[in-house]
N, C-alpha and C positions, 0 to 999 in steps of 0.2 A: 048516713054515710054514702058518698058517691063512689061508684065503681067505674073504672075505665081500663081498657086494654092497654098493653105496653106501647103498641104502635101509636095509638091515639094520644097517650100520655107524652110521647116524644114530640108529637106535633104541637100539642097545646100546653106544654109544660109551664110556660109563663102564666097562662090563665089559671092553671091548677094551683100554682103558688099563691096567686091572688086569693083564691077561694080558701086555701089553707090559712092564710094570714087573717082571714075573717072568722076563723075558728072551725072550719069544716074539716072533717077527716076524709081522705080519699084513698080508696083501695085500688091498687094497680094489679091487674091480672095478666097472666100469660097462659095461653091455651085454656082459658077459663078457670085457672087456679090462681088464688091470691098469692102474690110474691112480695108485696110491699104495701106499707101504709104511709101516706104522707100526712103529717100532723105538725102543728106548731110546737116548737120545743118547750114552751111553757105549759103545754097540755100533756106532756109525758107523765104518766102516773108515777107517783112516789117521789121522784127526785128531779131536780133541774139539771140541765146539761153540765153546768159548772161542777156540781156535786159528783156527777158520774165521772167526769174527767179527773177530778181530784182522787176519787176512789181508785181509778185505774192507775194513777201515778203512785198511790200509796200501796198498791198490791205487792205483797212480798215476792221477791224473785229468788228462786232456788239457786244455790251456788252451782257452778258448772261441774259436770261429772268428768272425772279423769278418763282418758281414752282407755287405759288398762282396765278400769272398772267396767266400762262398756263391753270390752272384749270378754271379760269374765261372765257378764250377764248373758251375752250372746251364746257363749259356750255352754253355760248352765241350761239355757233354753233348748239346746240341741240334744240334751240327754234324755 
């Protein structure tokens, strides 16, 4: 795995994408700490991108909470 600082990554982004397309993983660091990993989408462990997007679309959404219920919860928290 290749490691590159964020400033260098900005300058050489196109070249980094070429390396990723060839199967390489690239870690981007900021102040010496890893902040991101570039990798080809088909190399993401477990699921492909289409499956992840579909799972997000299928994720159940909670019904909205009525404003009065929120007020009651706030008041209950103040006791």
